[in-house]
C-alpha positions in Angstrom: 2.3 9.7 -26.2 2.6 12.7 -23.9 5.8 14.7 -23.5 8.2 13.7 -20.7 9.7 16.3 -18.4 12.6 15.1 -16.4 13.7 17.6 -13.7 17.0 17.3 -12.0 16.2 19.3 -8.8 13.4 21.2 -7.1 14.0 24.4 -9.2 13.4 22.3 -12.3 10.2 21.0 -10.9 9.0 24.6 -10.2 9.8 25.6 -13.7 8.0 22.6 -15.2 4.9 23.3 -13.2 5.1 27.1 -14.0 5.3 26.2 -17.7 2.2 24.0 -17.4 0.3 26.7 -15.5 1.3 29.4 -18.0 0.3 27.3 -21.0 -2.8 25.6 -19.6 -1.2 22.2 -19.8 -1.7 19.2 -17.5 1.0 17.0 -15.9 0.9 13.4 -14.8 3.1 13.3 -11.7 5.2 10.1 -11.6 8.4 8.7 -10.1 9.7 5.7 -11.8 6.3 4.8 -13.3 6.0 1.5 -11.4 2.5 2.4 -10.2 1.3 4.2 -13.3 -1.7 1.7 -13.7 -3.1 2.8 -10.3 -6.0 5.1 -10.1 -8.3 6.4 -12.8 -7.0 6.3 -16.3 -6.1 9.8 -17.3 -4.6 11.6 -20.3 -2.3 14.6 -19.8 -0.2 16.8 -21.9 3.0 15.7 -20.3 4.5 13.4 -17.7 6.5 15.0 -14.9 9.0 12.2 -14.1 10.7 12.8 -10.7 13.1 9.8 -10.7 15.9 12.2 -11.4 15.6 13.6 -7.9 17.4 10.8 -6.2 19.6 10.2 -3.2 19.5 10.0 0.5 20.2 13.5 2.0 20.3 12.6 5.7 20.3 9.4 7.7 20.8 9.5 11.5 20.2 5.9 12.8 20.5 7.0 16.4 17.7 9.5 15.8 15.6 7.1 13.8 15.2 9.6 10.9 15.9 9.5 7.2 15.5 12.2 4.5 15.7 11.4 0.8 14.8 13.0 -2.6 11.5 11.8 -3.9 12.9 9.7 -6.7 15.1 7.6 -4.4 14.3 3.9 -4.8 12.6 2.2 -1.9 14.9 -0.7 -2.4 18.0 1.6 -1.8 16.5 3.0 1.3 15.5 -0.4 2.7 19.1 -1.7 2.0 20.6 1.3 3.8 18.5 1.1 6.9 18.9 -2.7 7.1 22.7 -2.3 7.4 21.9 -0.4 10.7 19.4 -3.1 11.8 16.5 -0.8 11.1 13.5 -0.9 8.9 10.5 0.9 7.4 8.1 -0.4 10.0 5.0 0.1 7.9 6.3 -2.6 5.5 5.6 -0.9 2.2 4.0 -3.0 -0.5 5.8 -3.5 -3.9 3.1 -3.2 -6.5 5.4 -4.6 -9.3 4.2 -8.2 -9.2 0.5 -7.3 -9.1 0.8 -4.8 -12.0 3.1 -6.8 -14.2 6.1 -4.6 -13.5 9.6 -5.7 -12.4 9.8 -5.7 -8.6 11.9 -3.2 -6.8 11.1 -0.2 -8.9 9.1 2.0 -6.5 10.3 5.3 -5.2 10.0 7.1 -1.9 7.7 9.7 -3.4 5.4 7.1 -4.9 5.3 5.2 -1.6 4.1 8.3 0.3 1.9 9.5 -2.5 0.0 6.2 -2.5 0.2 5.7 1.3 1.5 2.2 1.0 1.6 -0.2 3.9 1.8 -4.0 4.3 0.9 -6.7 6.9 2.3 -4.7 9.8 -0.2 -1.8 9.1 -2.6 -2.6 12.1 0.3 -2.5 14.6 2.7 0.0 13.0 0.4 2.3 11.1 0.4 3.4 7.5 3.0 5.3 5.5 1.5 8.6 6.5 2.1 7.8 10.1 5.8 7.7 9.5 6.0 10.9 7.3 7.8 13.6 9.3 8.6 16.3 6.7 8.1 17.1 3.1 9.4 19.5 0.4 7.1 19.8 -2.6 5.8 22.0 -5.4 2.1 22.8 -5.6 0.0 23.2 -8.7 0.6 26.9 -8.3 4.3 26.4 -9.1 5.2 27.3 -5.6 7.8 25.3 -3.7 7.0 24.7 0.0 8.1 22.7 2.9 6.2 21.3 5.9 7.0 19.3 9.0 10.7 18.7 9.9 13.3 16.2 10.8 12.3 15.3 14.3 9.6 12.9 15.5 8.0 15.4 17.9 7.1 18.1 15.4 3.9 20.0 16.0 4.5 23.2 14.0 1.6 24.2 11.8 -0.7 21.9 9.8 0.4 18.3 9.5 0.8 18.5 5.7 3.1 15.4 5.4 0.2 13.3 6.5 -2.4 15.3 4.6 -0.5 14.9 1.3 0.0 11.2 1.9 -2.4 9.2 -0.3 -3.1 12.1 -2.7 -1.6 10.2 -5.7 0.2 13.3 -7.0 -3.0 15.3 -7.3 -2.1 18.1 -4.8 1.7 18.5 -5.1 4.8 17.0 -6.6 7.1 15.8 -3.8 10.8 16.7 -4.1 12.1 15.5 -0.8 10.7 13.6 2.2 11.7 12.8 5.7 10.4 9.6 7.4 11.0 7.9 10.6 12.6 4.4 10.8 12.5 1.9 13.6 14.7 -0.9 14.9 14.3 -4.2 13.0 13.2 -7.2 15.1 16.0 -9.6 15.9 14.2 -12.5 14.4 10.7 -13.7 13.4 8.6 -16.9 13.4 5.1 -17.6 12.1 2.6 -19.9 13.7 0.3 -21.6 11.2 -3.2 -22.9 11.8 -4.1 -25.3 9.0 -7.4 -26.2 7.3 -9.7 -23.4 8.5 -12.5 -21.9 6.4 -12.6 -18.1 6.1 -15.0 -17.5 9.0 -13.1 -19.7 11.4 -9.8 -18.1 10.3 -11.2 -14.7 11.1 -12.1 -15.8 14.6 -8.7 -17.2 15.2 -6.9 -14.1 13.8 -9.1 -11.9 16.0 -8.3 -13.9 19.1 -4.6 -13.9 18.4 -4.2 -10.2 17.6 -6.4 -9.3 20.6 -4.2 -11.4 22.9 -1.2 -10.3 25.0 1.2 -12.1 22.6 2.1 -9.2 20.3 1.1 -10.7 17.0 2.5 -8.3 14.3 0.8 -10.0 11.3 -2.3 -12.1 10.7 -3.3 -13.4 7.3 -5.4 -16.2 5.8 -5.0 -17.8 2.4 -7.6 -20.4 1.2 -6.0 -23.6 -0.1 -5.8 -22.6 -3.8 -4.1 -19.3 -2.9 -1.8 -20.8 -0.3 -0.5 -23.1 -3.0 0.7 -20.0 -4.9 2.9 -18.8 -1.9 6.1 -20.9 -2.1 6.7 -20.8 1.7 3.5 -22.7 2.4 2.7 -24.2 -1.0 3.2 -27.7 0.3 0.6 -27.4 3.0 -2.2 -28.6 0.7 -4.9 -26.9 2.8 -5.9 -23.3 3.8 -3.3 -21.5 5.9 -3.9 -19.0 8.7 -0.7 -17.3 9.6 0.2 -15.4 12.8 3.6 -13.6 12.9 5.7 -13.2 16.0 8.7 -10.8 16.0 11.3 -10.0 18.6 14.1 -11.8 20.5 14.2 -15.5 20.3 13.2 -16.4 23.9 10.2 -14.1 23.8 9.0 -15.6 20.5 9.3 -19.1 21.9 7.3 -18.2 25.0 4.6 -16.4 23.0 4.4 -19.1 20.4 3.8 -21.7 23.2 1.0 -19.6 24.7 -0.6 -19.1 21.3 -0.3 -22.8 20.5 -2.1 -23.7 23.8 -4.8 -21.1 23.0 -5.4 -22.3 19.4 -4.7 -26.0 19.4 -8.4 -26.8 19.5 -9.1 -24.9 16.3 -6.9 -26.9 13.9 -3.6 -28.5 13.1 -0.7 -26.3 14.0 2.7 -25.8 12.3 5.2 -23.0 12.1 7.7 -21.3 9.8 11.2 -20.4 10.8 12.8 -17.0 10.2 13.7 -17.4 6.6 10.4 -19.0 5.6 8.5 -16.4 7.6 10.2 -13.5 5.8 9.4 -15.1 2.4 5.8 -15.8 3.4 5.1 -12.3 4.6 6.7 -10.8 1.6 4.3 -12.9 -0.5 1.3 -11.7 1.4 2.5 -8.1 1.3 2.9 -8.1 -2.5 -0.2 -10.3 -3.0 1.9 -13.0 -4.7 -1.1 -15.3 -5.5 -2.5 -12.7 -7.9 0.8 -11.8 -9.5 0.8 -11.0 -13.3 3.7 -11.7 -15.7 6.1 -8.9 -16.1 5.4 -7.1 -19.3 1.9 -8.7 -19.7 -1.0 -6.6 -21.0 -3.0 -5.6 -18.0 -6.1 -5.3 -20.3 -6.2 -9.1 -20.3 -5.5 -9.6 -16.6 -8.2 -10.5 -14.0 -9.4 -7.4 -12.2 -8.2 -6.9 -8.6 -9.9 -5.0 -5.8 -8.4 -3.9 -2.4 -11.2 -4.0 0.1 -10.9 -2.6 3.7 -13.6 -3.5 6.2 -13.9 -4.4 9.9 -11.7 -7.5 10.4 -14.5 -9.9 11.3 -16.5 -8.7 8.2 -13.9 -9.9 5.7 -15.3 -13.4 5.3 -18.8 -11.9 4.6 -17.3 -10.0 1.7 -15.6 -13.2 0.4 -18.8 -15.2 0.7 -20.8 -12.7 -1.2 -18.2 -12.4 -4.0 -17.7 -16.2 -4.4 -21.1 -16.1 -6.1 -19.4 -14.5 -9.1 -16.3 -16.8 -8.9 -14.0 -14.3 -7.0 -11.1 -15.5 -4.9 -10.0 -13.7 -1.8 -6.7 -13.3 0.2 -7.1 -11.9 3.7 -4.6 -9.7 5.5 -4.8 -7.4 8.6 -6.6 -10.1 10.5 -9.3 -10.1 7.9 -9.7 -6.3 7.6 -7.9 -6.2 4.3 -9.3 -8.4 1.5 -7.6 -8.7 -1.8 -10.2 -9.8 -4.3 -9.6 -11.3 -7.8 -12.7 -11.4 -9.9 -12.9 -13.6 -12.9 -12.3 -12.0 -16.3 -11.5 -8.4 -17.0 -14.8 -6.9 -16.0 -14.4 -5.3 -12.5 -18.0 -6.2 -11.4 -18.0 -2.9 -9.5 -21.6 -3.0 -8.4 -21.3 -6.5 -6.9 -18.1 -5.6 -5.1 -19.5 -2.4 -3.6 -22.7 -4.2 -2.7 -20.7 -6.8 -0.9 -18.8 -4.2 1.1 -22.0 -2.4 2.0 -23.6 -5.7 3.0 -20.7 -6.5 5.3 -21.2 -3.3 7.3 -19.4 -0.8 5.1 -15.9 0.0 4.2 -13.8 1.0 1.2 -13.2 -0.8 -2.1 -10.4 0.4 -4.5 -10.0 -1.0 -8.0 -6.3 -1.8 -8.2 -5.9 -3.7 -11.4 -8.1 -3.3 -14.5 -8.0 -2.4 -18.1 -7.5 1.3 -19.0 -11.0 1.4 -20.3 -12.4 0.1 -17.1 -10.4 2.5 -15.0 -11.6 5.5 -17.1 -15.2 4.3 -16.8 -15.5 3.1 -13.2 -15.2 4.7 -9.8 -11.7 3.4 -8.9 -11.7 4.8 -5.4 -14.6 4.6 -2.9 -17.3 7.0 -3.9 -17.3 10.1 -1.7 -20.1 11.4 0.5 -21.0 15.1 -0.2 -19.1 16.5 2.8 -15.9 14.6 2.1 -16.2 15.4 -1.6 -16.5 19.1 -0.9 -13.5 18.9 1.5 -11.3 17.2 -1.1 -12.4 19.7 -3.8 -11.4 22.6 -1.5 -8.0 21.0 -0.9 -7.5 20.7 -4.7 -8.6 24.3 -5.1 -6.0 25.4 -2.5 -3.1 23.4 -3.8 -3.9 23.2 -7.5 -6.7 25.5 -8.6 -5.8 25.2 -12.3 -6.1 21.4 -12.2 -2.6 21.0 -13.5 -1.3 18.0 -11.4 -2.7 14.6 -12.3 -6.3 15.9 -12.8 -8.9 13.2 -12.4 -6.4 10.5 -11.1 -8.5 9.9 -8.0 -11.9 11.5 -8.8 -13.3 13.1 -11.9 -12.9 16.9 -11.9 -10.4 16.9 -9.0 
């Protein structure tokens, strides 16, 4: 087991990285460790645990801005902004249920490092789109800051966005500033029942392309819908369309959508409480949850596939040949794929994505051996690979921070 370094502030992080650079050691950058099974399996000399850097340092509801140390729990931040009727609009996913970890353990640093976003992603953007400022320590043991505490910030390079999704391979975050948005007054969900995947994609495309401001569109085949408590009693496939806002507006828009979609299948709807529970289940991929504490080496492999929305069903159809099951989010553009057994079937998955017109496939859950052996993230073309290598050379030339977490040698 590698050594654990537990800094208390940014100065401690600088010293930890300086020690690693001076002694040619490698560090696995982590927050609470809730997302440790993500990415390629790597072995480092020590783990740099940032959960000790915790606490909200600034929250101005009237300015829609919040700053917090990187180890601050996402649950704490969501509770704080909810008290002011605000939210993290990008709806960050909690990977706990999918990775066999207790829910609610994620940190702000891990959220931005993995660029997490949920069902509202197509309308609200990803986590990187809400990152305003960052303080961090590079692999050179240099503390730096970028961005600021205002939404309209155009000074210098947009490093907060550039570092989002880098999985700790470029810098160790110490503090982040994000924007928050007003929380909708209420929510309802229109359900279209009994559709196959292709028909559901057509319905979702029509709905999100309408004037009725649909903020979420997902489809669960019958066997997966049965695993989401809010719709478990439906007994058939469920296609869900979320409407948020003030009550009179929702009633009006739901009526228009019902008139538009009635010919496609049986309609139903979920009230506010049931809607929130349903979309949390979709966000956290509840149908593919794994028992807390279970050995992931025995869990079915899970892929996260991003394609053009109407191409999602083609991916699902190709992978049903190997017994895979698919849950569709983002109007079909995000496909969560569970393949049978522990073998990831990487070649089949990537062939299915290519056959559907191209996209990205990321191996989210698999054994440590498979994550060390397989390409976990979408393979890079030469130009993108060279760009990422140059970024790594700029921020971490000694390959100190989480080397190989995303791509071998980077």
